[in-house]
C-alpha positions as CSV (number, residue, x, y, z in Angstrom):
1,M,156.1,25.4,114.4
2,A,157.6,28.6,113.2
3,T,157.4,27.5,109.6
4,D,153.7,26.5,110.0
5,I,152.9,29.9,111.5
6,K,154.8,31.6,108.7
7,N,152.7,29.7,106.2
8,A,149.5,31.1,107.8
9,T,150.6,34.7,107.3
10,H,149.6,37.2,104.6
11,A,149.9,40.9,103.8
12,V,147.5,43.1,105.6
13,E,145.3,43.9,102.5
14,A,141.6,43.8,101.8
15,S,141.9,41.1,99.2
16,A,143.8,38.9,101.7
17,V,141.2,39.5,104.4
18,M,138.4,38.5,102.0
19,R,140.1,35.3,101.1
20,L,140.2,34.3,104.8
21,L,136.5,34.6,105.2
22,P,133.7,32.2,104.1
23,T,131.5,35.1,102.8
24,R,131.7,38.9,102.4
25,P,130.8,40.2,105.8
26,R,128.2,42.9,106.4
27,L,130.2,44.0,109.4
28,L,134.0,43.6,109.3
29,A,135.4,44.4,112.7
30,L,139.0,45.5,113.2
31,G,140.0,45.5,116.8
32,E,142.9,47.2,118.6
33,P,144.5,46.2,121.9
34,T,145.2,49.8,123.0
35,H,143.8,53.3,122.2
36,G,145.5,56.4,121.0
37,E,148.3,55.0,118.7
38,D,148.2,56.5,115.3
39,T,150.3,53.6,113.9
40,L,147.3,51.4,114.4
41,L,144.9,54.1,113.1
42,D,147.0,54.6,110.0
43,L,146.7,50.8,109.3
44,R,142.9,51.1,109.8
45,N,142.8,54.0,107.3
46,E,144.8,52.1,104.7
47,L,142.5,49.0,105.0
48,F,139.4,51.2,104.8
49,R,140.7,52.8,101.6
50,Q,141.2,49.3,100.0
51,L,137.8,48.1,101.2
52,V,136.2,51.2,99.6
53,E,138.1,50.9,96.3
54,E,138.2,47.1,95.9
55,E,135.2,45.7,97.9
56,G,132.5,48.4,97.7
57,Y,132.5,49.3,101.4
58,R,131.0,52.8,102.0
59,T,130.8,53.2,105.8
60,I,133.3,53.3,108.7
61,A,132.2,53.2,112.3
62,I,134.5,53.9,115.2
63,E,134.3,53.7,119.0
64,S,133.1,57.3,119.4
65,D,129.9,59.0,120.6
66,C,127.1,58.2,118.0
67,M,125.5,61.7,118.4
68,M,128.8,63.5,117.9
69,G,129.6,61.3,114.9
70,L,126.7,63.0,113.0
71,V,128.8,66.1,112.8
72,V,131.5,64.2,111.0
73,D,129.0,62.4,108.7
74,D,127.5,65.8,107.7
75,Y,131.0,67.1,106.9
76,V,132.1,64.1,104.8
77,T,128.8,63.8,102.9
78,S,127.8,67.4,102.5
79,A,130.9,69.6,103.4
80,T,128.9,71.0,106.4
81,G,131.3,73.0,108.7
82,T,135.1,73.1,108.6
83,L,137.6,70.3,109.2
84,D,138.9,72.0,112.4
85,D,135.4,72.4,113.8
86,V,134.5,68.8,112.9
87,M,137.6,67.4,114.6
88,E,136.7,69.4,117.8
89,R,133.0,68.6,117.9
90,G,132.6,65.3,116.1
91,F,134.6,62.9,118.3
92,S,134.4,61.8,121.9
93,H,137.1,60.4,124.2
94,G,139.7,62.9,122.8
95,W,139.9,61.1,119.5
96,G,139.6,64.3,117.6
97,T,143.2,65.3,118.3
98,S,144.5,62.3,116.4
99,A,146.4,63.1,113.2
100,A,145.2,59.7,111.7
101,N,141.6,60.5,112.5
102,R,142.0,63.9,110.9
103,E,143.5,62.3,107.8
104,L,140.6,59.8,107.6
105,V,138.0,62.6,107.7
106,R,140.0,64.7,105.2
107,W,140.3,61.7,102.8
108,M,136.6,60.8,103.1
109,R,135.5,64.4,102.3
110,A,137.9,64.5,99.3
111,Y,136.6,61.1,98.0
112,N,133.0,62.2,98.2
113,E,133.5,65.5,96.3
114,G,131.4,65.4,93.2
115,R,130.0,61.9,93.8
116,P,126.3,61.1,93.8
117,A,124.8,60.4,97.2
118,S,124.6,56.7,96.6
119,E,128.4,56.5,96.2
120,R,129.4,58.7,99.0
121,L,131.3,57.4,102.1
122,R,129.6,57.6,105.5
123,F,131.1,58.0,108.9
124,A,129.5,56.8,112.2
125,G,130.3,56.8,115.8
126,F,128.7,53.7,117.3
127,D,129.4,54.2,121.1
128,G,126.7,55.7,123.3
129,P,127.2,59.2,124.7
130,L,129.1,57.6,127.6
131,E,132.4,58.0,129.4
132,I,133.8,55.8,132.1
133,T,132.9,58.6,134.6
134,G,129.3,58.9,133.6
135,A,126.7,59.5,130.9
136,A,125.3,62.4,128.9
137,S,121.9,64.0,129.4
138,P,119.2,62.5,127.3
139,R,118.1,66.0,126.3
140,Q,119.8,66.2,122.8
141,A,118.5,62.8,121.6
142,L,115.0,63.2,123.1
143,S,114.6,66.8,121.7
144,A,115.8,65.7,118.2
145,L,113.4,62.8,118.1
146,H,110.5,64.9,119.3
147,G,111.3,67.7,116.9
148,Y,111.5,65.2,113.9
149,L,108.1,63.8,114.8
150,A,106.4,67.1,115.7
151,A,107.2,68.5,112.2
152,R,105.7,65.5,110.4
153,V,102.9,63.8,112.3
154,D,99.6,65.0,113.7
155,A,100.1,66.8,117.0
156,G,97.4,64.6,118.6
157,L,99.6,61.5,118.2
158,L,102.5,62.9,120.1
159,P,102.6,61.7,123.7
160,C,103.7,65.0,125.1
161,T,104.9,68.5,124.2
162,M,108.5,69.6,124.0
163,E,107.8,71.9,127.0
164,K,106.8,68.9,129.1
165,L,110.0,67.1,128.1
166,D,112.0,70.1,129.1
167,R,110.3,70.3,132.4
168,L,110.9,66.7,133.2
169,L,114.5,66.8,132.0
170,G,115.4,69.7,134.2
171,T,119.0,70.9,134.1
172,D,121.6,68.8,132.2
173,E,123.9,68.9,135.3
174,R,121.6,66.6,137.2
175,W,122.2,64.0,134.6
176,T,125.9,64.5,134.1
177,N,126.9,64.7,137.8
178,P,130.2,62.7,137.8
179,A,129.7,61.7,141.5
180,A,126.8,59.4,140.4
181,M,129.2,56.8,139.0
182,M,130.6,56.1,142.5
183,D,127.5,57.0,144.5
184,P,124.1,55.7,143.1
185,A,122.3,58.1,145.4
186,Q,123.7,61.0,143.3
187,S,122.0,59.7,140.2
188,A,118.7,61.2,138.8
189,G,118.0,58.0,136.9
190,Q,115.3,56.6,139.2
191,S,113.5,59.9,140.0
192,A,109.8,60.3,139.3
193,E,110.7,62.5,136.3
194,A,113.2,60.0,134.9
195,R,110.6,57.2,135.1
196,Q,108.1,59.3,133.3
197,L,110.7,60.2,130.6
198,R,111.4,56.5,130.0
199,L,107.7,56.0,129.2
200,L,107.5,59.0,127.0
201,A,110.7,58.0,125.1
202,D,109.2,54.6,124.5
203,D,106.0,56.2,123.2
204,L,108.0,58.4,120.8
205,V,110.0,55.5,119.5
206,T,106.8,53.5,119.0
207,L,105.2,56.4,117.1
208,L,108.3,56.7,114.9
209,D,108.0,53.0,114.0
210,A,104.2,53.2,113.4
211,Q,104.6,56.1,111.1
212,T,107.6,54.7,109.1
213,P,105.9,54.6,105.6
214,H,104.8,58.2,105.9
215,L,108.0,59.5,107.4
216,I,110.3,57.9,104.8
217,A,108.1,59.4,102.0
218,A,107.9,62.8,103.7
219,T,111.6,63.1,104.4
220,S,114.1,60.4,103.3
221,R,115.4,57.0,104.6
222,D,118.6,58.8,105.8
223,D,116.5,61.2,107.9
224,W,114.4,58.3,109.2
225,D,117.6,56.4,110.1
226,R,118.9,59.4,112.0
227,A,115.6,59.6,113.9
228,R,115.9,56.0,114.8
229,L,119.4,56.7,116.1
230,Y,117.9,59.5,118.3
231,G,115.4,57.0,119.6
232,R,117.9,54.3,120.4
233,T,120.1,56.9,122.1
234,A,117.4,58.5,124.2
235,T,116.0,55.1,125.4
236,G,119.5,53.8,125.9
237,L,120.7,56.8,128.0
238,L,117.5,56.7,130.1
239,R,118.0,53.0,130.8
240,Y,121.7,53.6,131.6
241,H,120.9,56.4,134.0
242,F,118.2,54.2,135.7
243,W,120.8,51.5,136.5
244,M,123.3,54.1,137.6
245,A,120.9,54.8,140.4
246,D,120.8,51.0,141.3
247,T,122.4,49.8,144.6
248,S,122.5,46.1,143.9
249,P,125.7,44.1,143.5
250,S,124.9,43.8,139.7
251,R,125.0,47.5,139.1
252,M,128.4,47.7,137.3
253,T,127.7,44.5,135.3
254,R,124.5,46.0,134.1
255,L,126.2,49.3,133.1
256,V,129.1,47.8,131.1
257,G,126.6,45.4,129.5
258,L,124.2,48.3,128.6
259,R,127.0,50.2,126.9
260,D,127.9,47.3,124.7
261,Q,124.2,46.7,124.0
262,M,123.9,50.3,122.7
263,M,127.0,49.7,120.6
264,A,125.5,46.5,119.1
265,D,122.2,48.2,118.3
266,N,123.9,50.9,116.5
267,L,126.1,48.5,114.5
268,L,123.1,46.4,113.5
269,A,121.3,49.5,112.3
270,L,124.4,50.5,110.2
271,A,124.6,47.0,108.7
272,E,121.1,47.4,107.3
273,R,122.3,50.0,104.8
274,G,125.5,48.3,103.5
275,P,128.8,46.8,104.5
276,V,130.7,48.5,107.3
277,L,134.2,48.5,108.6
278,V,134.1,48.8,112.4
279,H,137.0,49.9,114.5
280,A,137.2,49.7,118.3
281,H,139.0,48.0,121.1
282,N,139.3,44.2,120.7
283,G,137.3,43.8,123.9
284,H,134.2,45.5,122.4
285,L,134.4,43.4,119.2
286,Q,135.3,39.9,120.4
287,R,132.9,37.0,120.3
288,D,134.0,35.7,123.7
289,K,132.5,36.9,126.9
290,S,134.2,40.1,128.2
291,T,135.6,40.4,131.7
292,M,137.0,43.4,133.6
293,R,137.9,44.2,137.2
294,M,137.0,47.8,138.3
295,W,138.0,49.4,141.6
296,D,137.1,47.0,144.5
297,Q,134.3,45.4,142.5
298,P,134.1,41.6,141.9
299,L,135.1,40.4,138.4
300,L,132.6,41.8,135.8
301,E,131.4,39.5,133.0
302,W,129.2,40.6,130.1
303,W,128.7,40.0,126.4
304,S,130.4,42.5,124.2
305,A,129.0,44.3,121.2
306,G,130.8,41.9,118.9
307,A,129.4,38.9,120.6
308,L,125.9,40.3,120.3
309,V,126.2,41.3,116.7
310,S,127.8,38.0,115.8
311,A,124.8,36.2,117.4
312,H,122.5,38.1,115.1
313,L,124.5,38.1,111.9
314,G,126.4,34.8,112.0
315,E,128.9,34.6,109.1
316,R,128.0,38.1,108.0
317,Y,130.1,39.3,111.0
318,A,133.9,38.9,110.9
319,F,136.4,39.8,113.6
320,L,140.1,40.7,113.0
321,A,141.9,41.2,116.3
322,T,145.0,43.3,116.4
323,A,148.0,42.1,118.4
324,I,151.2,44.0,118.9
325,G,154.8,43.2,119.9
326,T,156.1,46.4,121.4
327,I,154.9,49.9,122.4
328,R,158.3,51.0,123.8
329,H,157.2,54.6,124.6
330,Q,154.6,53.0,126.9
331,G,157.0,50.6,128.5
332,V,155.8,47.5,126.5
333,D,159.0,45.8,125.4
334,T,159.7,42.6,123.5
335,P,157.2,40.0,124.4
336,P,158.4,36.8,126.1
337,P,158.8,34.0,123.5
338,D,156.3,31.6,125.2
339,T,153.4,34.1,124.7
340,L,151.2,34.4,121.7
341,E,152.7,37.8,120.9
342,G,156.2,36.3,121.4
343,L,155.6,33.6,118.8
344,L,154.3,36.2,116.3
345,Y,157.2,38.6,117.1
346,A,159.6,36.0,115.7
347,L,158.0,36.5,112.2
348,P,160.1,38.7,109.9
349,E,157.3,41.0,108.8
350,N,156.7,44.3,110.7
351,R,153.0,43.7,110.1
352,C,151.0,40.8,108.8
353,L,147.7,39.1,108.7
354,I,147.5,35.6,110.3
355,E,144.8,33.0,109.8
356,A,143.6,32.5,113.3
357,P,141.9,29.1,112.8
358,R,145.1,27.8,111.2
359,L,147.2,29.2,113.9
360,A,145.0,27.5,116.5
361,T,145.4,24.2,114.7
362,T,149.2,24.7,114.5
363,L,149.4,25.3,118.3
364,G,147.2,22.3,119.0
365,N,147.3,21.6,122.7
366,T,150.3,24.0,123.2
367,R,148.6,26.9,124.9
368,P,150.9,30.0,124.9
369,A,151.3,31.7,128.2
370,P,149.2,34.9,128.7
371,R,151.2,38.0,128.3
372,V,151.3,40.4,131.3
373,S,151.2,44.1,130.4
374,P,153.1,46.7,132.4
375,Y,150.9,49.4,130.8
376,Y,147.3,49.6,132.0
377,G,146.2,50.9,128.6
378,Y,147.2,47.8,126.7
379,S,145.4,44.5,126.7
380,P,147.3,41.5,125.3
381,L,145.4,39.1,123.2
382,D,144.0,36.2,125.2
383,P,145.2,32.9,123.6
384,A,142.0,31.2,124.8
385,H,140.0,33.5,122.3
386,L,141.7,32.2,119.1
387,A,138.7,30.1,118.2
388,G,136.5,33.1,118.1
389,I,138.8,35.2,115.9
390,D,138.8,35.1,112.1
391,G,142.2,36.7,111.6
392,I,145.0,38.4,113.6
393,V,146.5,41.6,112.4
394,F,150.0,41.6,114.0
395,V,152.0,44.8,114.3
396,K,155.5,44.1,115.5
397,D,156.5,47.5,116.8
398,V,154.1,50.4,117.5
399,A,156.2,53.6,117.1
400,Q,155.4,56.9,118.8
401,V,154.2,59.3,116.1
């Protein structure tokens, strides 16, 4: 079996990835089983460079706030701001402190210098403005959408004034109250004002769609795309806040599903403008149903962003899952030999690309044991998911950087 697995391995290179796939994907997803390890992000950066230089990819999307990501995109495309400022304001979840993320942004800006707009690299966050503890106020997205439309369409077509939106929104603190995640009664999401805002947001998005020919001609497709992002974010946040106020047993299932739905909508929009490398946790990119247990809740099950996008794009979506052997600085030591990671750990390469369908055939009815992680921040690869994976990027040892 070891020889058969060895025969299914390749170098982690863009050309090898493309040979694994039946067609050039519109969305190539590279997952990671843990966050915050620059070893994995350095690998992502190297693969993106190869995809840019050899395969014509022009966009990278990461698991970060889609609104904050606009700050990074402005910098890499137009040199707006400074690198230090962009790393502070352009990433959520603390990702801006990563040296690998900083190097990615620096390289993208340098690559774009002097190039025409059609050849420039683009950056996107594709997560909603969400954290595990709550959600952002819809003010930024709603205000930006209203401002875009108010400057370009007849005032009589707008469903409301900005002053009315401000009055209905109230203070941002009523939306971002962290107590609302544990106590639905603390959420403003089902107040009379929030219900009216959902209707107005829907009307604004409908107006944006109805005025598409005029708006693209009056501004640009990029500006129109950004306005669509404002609309998706505003309606998505209002929907998320609505269900934060829900008291039914399905509350958490709806919330985790809504987050991945927002991710999927953003990815599908990005795919419309060209091929994209997507980087996020394996769990957000997998084709199989996602599961998670939170606090004292029953097991949650929902479809991830990857599953939703794959259903829409078919073979134009490809998923590479990353598996790892050790993260010793987090207490993750050599994997047991009867686990999937243990079988891969026996390979001589420190990192390699494995053909997942061929590996599944090699294993046959021999199902590796699931690996148990001593570190809550690391999710081992589920052997039952092999059939839904196009390739496995295996990193033998993740060093502390």
